C-alpha positions as CSV (number, residue, x, y, z in Angstrom):
1,M,98.0,104.3,111.0
2,R,95.6,106.7,109.2
3,A,92.2,104.2,107.9
4,V,91.8,105.0,103.7
5,S,88.7,106.2,103.3
6,L,87.2,106.9,99.5
7,D,84.7,109.4,97.7
8,V,83.3,107.2,95.2
9,L,81.2,108.5,92.2
10,A,79.4,105.7,90.5
11,Y,77.6,106.1,87.6
12,L,76.2,102.2,86.9
13,P,72.9,100.2,86.6
14,A,71.0,99.7,89.1
15,P,72.5,96.1,90.3
16,L,75.9,96.6,90.1
17,Q,75.4,99.9,92.3
18,S,73.7,97.9,94.7
19,H,76.9,95.4,94.6
20,L,79.0,98.6,95.2
21,R,77.5,99.5,98.2
22,V,78.0,96.6,99.2
23,V,81.4,96.5,98.3
24,L,81.8,99.7,100.1
25,G,80.1,99.0,103.1
26,A,82.5,97.1,104.4
27,T,84.5,99.4,105.5
28,R,83.4,102.7,107.7
29,G,84.3,105.8,105.9
30,H,84.1,105.5,102.6
31,V,81.3,108.0,100.6
32,L,79.1,107.0,97.5
33,T,77.8,109.4,95.3
34,A,75.5,107.9,92.9
35,P,73.7,110.3,90.5
36,D,70.4,108.9,88.4
37,R,71.1,110.7,85.5
38,W,74.1,110.8,82.6
39,E,74.0,115.0,83.1
40,Q,74.1,114.5,87.0
41,F,77.2,112.7,86.9
42,L,79.1,114.8,84.5
43,E,78.5,117.4,87.0
44,E,79.8,116.0,90.1
45,L,82.8,115.0,87.6
46,R,83.5,118.4,87.1
47,R,83.9,119.3,91.0
48,A,86.9,116.8,91.1
49,T,86.0,115.9,94.3
50,S,85.9,111.9,94.4
51,D,89.3,109.9,94.7
52,V,88.0,107.3,92.6
53,V,85.4,107.1,89.8
54,V,83.3,104.2,89.0
55,V,81.6,103.8,85.7
56,D,79.7,101.7,83.1
57,P,79.5,103.5,79.7
58,C,76.5,101.7,78.9
59,A,74.5,101.9,82.4
60,D,71.5,103.3,80.9
61,G,71.0,101.1,77.7
62,V,73.7,102.9,75.7
63,S,77.2,103.5,74.6
64,R,78.4,106.9,76.1
65,A,81.9,105.6,75.6
66,A,83.1,109.1,73.2
67,A,81.2,111.5,75.9
68,L,82.8,109.6,78.6
69,A,86.6,110.0,76.9
70,V,85.7,113.7,76.9
71,A,85.0,114.1,80.3
72,L,87.9,111.9,81.5
73,D,90.4,113.9,79.6
74,A,89.1,117.2,81.5
75,H,90.4,115.4,84.6
76,P,93.4,112.9,84.1
77,A,94.7,112.6,87.6
78,T,91.3,111.1,88.9
79,P,91.8,107.4,89.0
80,V,88.7,105.2,87.3
81,V,87.9,101.7,87.3
82,I,85.0,100.6,84.3
83,Y,82.8,98.7,86.1
84,T,80.1,96.9,83.6
85,P,78.8,93.4,82.8
86,V,79.7,91.3,80.0
87,S,78.0,92.1,76.8
88,P,78.7,92.6,73.2
89,L,77.8,96.5,73.6
90,S,80.0,96.8,77.0
91,F,83.0,95.6,75.1
92,R,82.4,98.0,72.1
93,A,82.2,100.7,75.0
94,I,85.8,99.6,76.3
95,A,87.7,99.6,72.5
96,E,85.9,103.4,72.0
97,L,86.5,104.7,75.1
98,G,90.4,103.0,74.3
99,R,90.6,105.4,71.2
100,H,89.0,108.4,72.5
101,S,90.9,109.1,75.6
102,A,94.0,110.9,75.2
103,H,95.4,110.4,78.9
104,Q,92.9,107.4,80.6
105,A,94.1,104.1,78.9
106,V,91.5,101.4,80.3
107,H,93.8,99.9,83.0
108,Q,91.4,98.8,85.5
109,I,88.0,97.2,83.8
110,V,86.2,95.1,86.8
111,L,83.5,92.7,85.1
112,H,80.3,91.7,87.1
113,R,79.7,88.4,89.0
114,Y,83.5,87.6,87.5
115,D,86.0,90.0,89.1
116,D,83.9,92.0,92.1
117,E,84.1,89.3,94.5
118,P,83.7,92.2,97.5
119,R,87.0,91.8,99.7
120,R,89.5,91.8,96.4
121,F,87.4,94.9,94.8
122,L,87.7,96.8,97.7
123,E,90.8,96.3,98.0
124,M,91.4,97.3,94.6
125,L,89.7,100.5,94.8
126,E,91.5,101.4,98.0
127,R,94.9,100.6,96.3
128,Q,94.0,103.6,93.3
129,P,96.9,105.0,92.6
130,G,97.9,107.6,96.0
131,N,95.9,106.5,98.1
132,A,97.6,104.1,99.9
133,L,100.8,106.5,99.6
134,S,98.6,109.3,100.4
135,V,98.0,107.9,103.9
136,A,101.4,106.9,104.3
137,L,102.8,110.5,104.5
138,L,99.5,112.1,105.9
139,D,100.9,109.2,109.0
140,R,104.6,111.0,108.9
141,L,103.1,114.5,108.8
142,A,100.6,113.5,111.5
143,P,102.4,114.8,114.6
144,A,103.0,118.2,112.3
145,L,99.6,118.8,111.0
146,A,98.0,117.9,114.8
147,D,100.1,121.4,115.8
148,L,97.8,123.1,112.8
149,P,94.2,124.5,113.2
150,P,91.4,122.1,112.3
151,A,90.5,123.9,108.8
152,L,94.2,123.7,107.8
153,T,94.9,120.7,108.8
154,R,92.1,119.3,106.6
155,A,93.3,121.2,104.0
156,V,96.7,120.0,103.8
157,E,95.0,116.8,103.8
158,R,92.8,117.5,101.1
159,L,96.0,118.8,98.9
160,V,97.9,115.7,99.3
161,R,95.0,113.3,98.3
162,Q,93.5,115.6,95.4
163,P,97.1,117.4,94.6
164,T,95.3,118.6,91.0
165,D,92.9,120.4,92.6
166,F,95.3,123.1,93.9
167,H,97.2,125.1,91.4
168,D,98.6,127.8,94.2
169,V,99.2,128.6,97.6
170,A,95.9,130.9,97.2
171,D,93.8,127.8,96.8
172,L,95.0,125.9,99.8
173,A,94.7,129.3,101.8
174,A,91.2,130.3,100.7
175,T,90.3,125.5,101.0
176,A,91.1,126.7,105.1
177,R,89.6,129.8,104.6
178,V,92.4,131.9,106.0
179,T,94.6,134.2,104.2
180,I,98.1,133.4,103.1
181,R,100.2,135.3,105.5
182,T,98.1,133.0,107.9
183,A,98.9,129.8,105.8
184,Y,102.7,130.6,106.1
185,R,102.1,131.1,109.8
186,H,100.7,128.5,110.9
187,L,102.7,125.9,108.4
188,A,106.3,127.4,109.7
189,G,105.1,127.2,113.6
190,A,104.5,123.6,113.0
191,G,107.7,122.9,111.1
192,F,107.0,122.7,107.7
193,T,109.1,124.2,105.1
194,S,107.0,126.0,103.2
195,P,102.9,126.1,102.1
196,R,104.8,125.7,98.5
197,A,106.8,122.9,99.2
198,L,103.5,121.3,100.1
199,L,102.0,121.8,96.8
200,V,105.5,120.5,94.6
201,G,105.4,117.3,97.5
202,A,101.9,116.8,97.0
203,R,102.2,116.5,93.1
204,L,105.4,114.9,93.8
205,L,103.9,111.8,95.6
206,R,101.1,111.5,93.0
207,A,103.3,111.1,90.4
208,Y,105.8,108.5,91.5
209,A,102.1,106.5,92.3
210,Y,101.2,106.9,88.6
211,A,105.2,105.7,87.9
212,R,104.6,102.3,89.5
213,D,102.7,101.7,86.8
214,P,104.9,101.3,84.0
215,R,102.7,101.8,81.5
216,Q,102.6,105.0,82.4
217,S,105.0,107.5,80.3
218,L,106.7,109.9,82.0
219,E,105.7,112.6,79.7
220,A,101.2,110.9,80.2
221,I,102.1,111.0,84.4
222,A,103.9,114.5,84.0
223,A,100.5,116.2,82.1
224,K,98.1,114.2,84.5
225,V,99.6,115.7,87.6
226,G,99.2,119.2,86.6
227,Y,103.2,119.9,84.8
228,S,103.2,121.6,81.5
229,A,106.3,119.9,80.9
230,P,107.7,116.9,82.2
231,R,111.8,118.8,82.6
232,M,109.7,120.3,85.5
233,M,108.9,117.1,86.8
234,A,112.0,116.0,86.7
235,K,113.9,119.1,88.0
236,H,111.4,119.1,90.9
237,M,112.2,115.1,91.8
238,R,116.1,115.8,91.6
239,E,115.5,118.2,93.8
240,V,113.5,116.8,97.1
241,I,114.0,112.8,96.0
242,G,117.9,113.1,94.7
243,V,116.7,111.1,91.4
244,T,115.5,111.5,88.1
245,P,112.0,109.7,87.4
246,R,113.3,107.8,85.2
247,A,115.6,106.6,88.4
248,V,112.5,106.8,90.6
249,R,110.5,104.3,89.4
250,R,113.1,101.8,89.0
251,Q,115.0,102.1,92.6
252,V,112.8,103.6,95.0
253,R,110.3,101.9,96.6
254,P,107.6,103.4,98.1
255,W,108.6,103.5,101.9
256,E,111.8,105.1,100.6
257,F,110.2,107.7,98.5
258,V,107.7,108.5,101.6
259,D,110.2,109.1,104.1
260,T,112.2,110.9,101.5
261,L,109.5,113.7,100.8
262,A,108.4,114.0,104.6
263,T,111.9,114.7,105.7
264,W,112.2,117.2,102.9
265,L,108.3,118.4,103.6
266,C,108.3,118.6,107.2
267,P,112.3,118.3,108.5
268,S,113.5,117.8,112.2
269,P,115.4,120.5,113.9
270,G,118.0,118.2,115.0
271,P,121.1,117.3,112.7
272,A,119.2,113.9,111.8
273,I,115.6,112.7,111.4
274,R,115.1,109.0,112.9
275,V,112.0,107.3,111.6
276,A,109.6,106.3,113.8
277,P,108.9,102.8,114.0
278,R,105.4,101.4,112.7
279,R,103.7,98.2,113.4
280,A,102.1,98.1,110.4
281,T,102.5,99.1,106.5
282,P,100.1,99.9,103.9
283,F,102.0,98.6,100.8
284,A,101.5,95.2,100.2
285,G,104.9,93.0,100.4
286,I,106.9,95.8,102.0
287,T,107.4,95.2,106.2
288,P,110.4,96.4,107.4
289,G,110.8,99.4,105.8
290,W,109.1,101.8,108.1
291,E,111.4,100.4,110.9
292,R,115.0,101.7,108.9
293,P,116.1,104.7,110.2
294,V,116.7,107.9,107.4
295,H,119.2,110.3,108.9
296,A,119.3,113.3,106.7
297,R,120.8,116.8,107.5
298,A,117.8,119.3,108.4
299,D,119.5,122.1,106.9
300,V,120.1,120.2,103.5
301,A,116.5,119.7,103.0
302,L,116.3,123.7,104.0
303,D,118.0,124.8,101.1
304,V,117.0,122.3,98.5
305,A,113.3,124.1,99.9
306,L,114.5,127.3,99.5
307,D,116.0,126.2,96.3
308,V,112.5,125.1,95.0
309,A,111.0,128.5,95.8
310,R,114.0,130.4,93.5
311,D,113.8,128.2,90.7
312,V,110.1,128.4,90.0
313,G,108.6,126.1,92.3
314,L,105.4,124.7,90.0
315,D,104.6,126.3,86.6
316,V,101.0,127.8,87.2
317,A,99.6,131.1,88.0
318,P,101.1,133.1,91.2
319,A,99.5,133.3,94.2
320,A,97.5,136.4,95.0
321,D,99.8,138.3,97.0
322,A,102.8,137.6,94.6
323,P,103.6,140.2,91.9
324,R,102.9,139.3,89.1
325,A,104.6,138.2,85.9
326,S,103.9,138.8,82.0
327,A,100.1,137.7,81.5
328,V,101.0,136.1,77.9
329,R,103.4,133.5,79.7
330,Q,101.7,133.2,83.7
331,T,105.8,131.7,84.9
332,F,105.4,132.5,89.0
333,D,108.0,134.5,90.2
334,A,109.0,132.7,93.3
335,S,111.7,135.2,94.7
336,W,109.2,137.1,97.1
337,L,109.5,133.7,98.8
338,D,112.8,134.6,100.2
339,H,111.5,136.5,102.4
340,P,107.9,134.9,104.2
341,P,105.8,136.1,106.2
342,R,106.9,136.0,109.9
343,P,104.9,135.0,113.0
344,R,104.4,138.1,115.0
345,I,106.4,138.7,118.3
346,A,103.6,139.1,120.9
């Protein structure tokens, strides 16, 4: 199983930053970016390359709650942890942040010297929405990813970990530094349904991660993962998982969601797919899930993928080599995907 590695962006006073370095240093692979100035922090946040943001809204002695709320609303899918000392200024800033932010309810607050025991703090950071699920899905897709060029493998991994950074197949191809047709060819050769299915699947995985928190509405979740309307998320969830988002929230366990999604993204050429046994699971309290077989007809999975392509797979701008729709409403016309690029036969 792949280890969780985090890119953490932090804006903290010196004592809290030092403690966070100790927390992240307990596990290899974590990267901490800690700008010294508020403007540098905002610039790093705009780049949207971090897995989690750890911030004290009063790090430099003044409350920046209103400005922080505006910055976080521009990146609603980025998990945020408020890490602050116990003080009246900090508590007023937290309350102000909750009032100003449209998307970021302050659900995760760590108080310095009260809640920041290193092991527990690290576990909380590694369990941020989507991290454990992303690791589990990438672990299931590992054999197919191994057949891709390294640059395309890294692009797919980034897509799974940061789905809102990708608006269309052109973004995935550009990240891998290949053409769209080359991306189609390599992904098809490795057994993936299509690049567009990966875009849909990555968004649904993050949506499921948020849906496990009952405090978050489905409307807010749809906005966080990049859908213009909740109905599009519901449509994709029914097509891929087979049930509505509300049913997913109530009935589908993590291992079931990951297995179903992995089977849809990379269907087996045979009539049935069996999940390989796992010795461990990244989901606390779930032990038997990875040993259970999941049976699904591969031709059904392919039919669903084609349906998604025909029925406006993502409500985002079209890829570079796709026919453009109206400039007024850039709804993606995916009919051209009925005949995706095929490998050249030598």
